[in-house]
C-alpha positions in Angstrom: 168.2 -24.6 -56.3 166.4 -23.9 -53.0 163.9 -21.0 -52.6 165.3 -17.6 -51.5 164.5 -16.7 -47.9 163.4 -13.1 -47.2 165.2 -11.2 -44.5 162.8 -11.5 -41.6 164.0 -8.2 -40.0 163.4 -6.4 -43.3 160.0 -8.1 -43.7 158.8 -6.7 -40.4 160.2 -3.2 -41.1 159.2 -2.5 -44.8 156.0 -2.9 -46.7 155.6 -3.2 -50.5 152.8 -1.0 -51.9 150.6 -1.9 -54.9 152.6 0.6 -57.0 155.8 -1.4 -56.3 157.3 1.3 -54.0 158.5 0.4 -50.5 157.1 2.1 -47.4 158.9 2.5 -44.1 158.1 4.0 -40.7 160.1 6.8 -39.2 162.7 6.3 -36.4 163.0 8.1 -33.0 159.4 7.2 -31.8 160.2 4.5 -29.2 161.5 6.3 -26.1 162.4 9.6 -24.5 159.1 11.0 -25.8 158.7 13.5 -23.0 161.4 15.8 -24.5 159.8 15.7 -28.0 157.0 18.1 -28.9 153.5 16.9 -29.7 153.8 18.0 -33.3 157.1 16.2 -33.8 155.6 13.0 -32.3 152.5 13.3 -34.5 154.7 13.6 -37.6 156.7 10.6 -36.7 153.6 8.4 -36.8 153.3 8.9 -40.6 154.9 6.4 -43.0 157.2 7.5 -45.8 158.3 6.1 -49.1 161.8 4.6 -49.1 164.6 6.6 -50.8 165.4 5.7 -54.3 169.0 4.9 -53.4 167.9 2.2 -50.9 165.1 0.7 -53.0 167.1 -1.9 -54.8 168.9 -3.2 -51.7 165.7 -3.5 -49.6 163.7 -5.0 -52.5 166.3 -7.8 -52.6 165.9 -8.4 -48.9 162.2 -8.8 -49.3 162.3 -11.5 -52.0 
C-alpha cells in the first residue's frame, strides 16, 4: 500500500504542537485593513487552538 499524502493546503494552514493540539491562524487579516481598528488587527495576529469538533478531520489531512 502506498504512503498517505498530506493535504498540502492544510499543511500550510495548520501546525501541530508538541502537546498534540493543532494551531491555526485567524481569518480576515489579508485586505480591507483600513476599516478595521488597530486593536482588532493586533488580535488577529495571534494564533489559536483549533476547535475540538474540527480536530479529527484536520489531523487526518495532516497525516
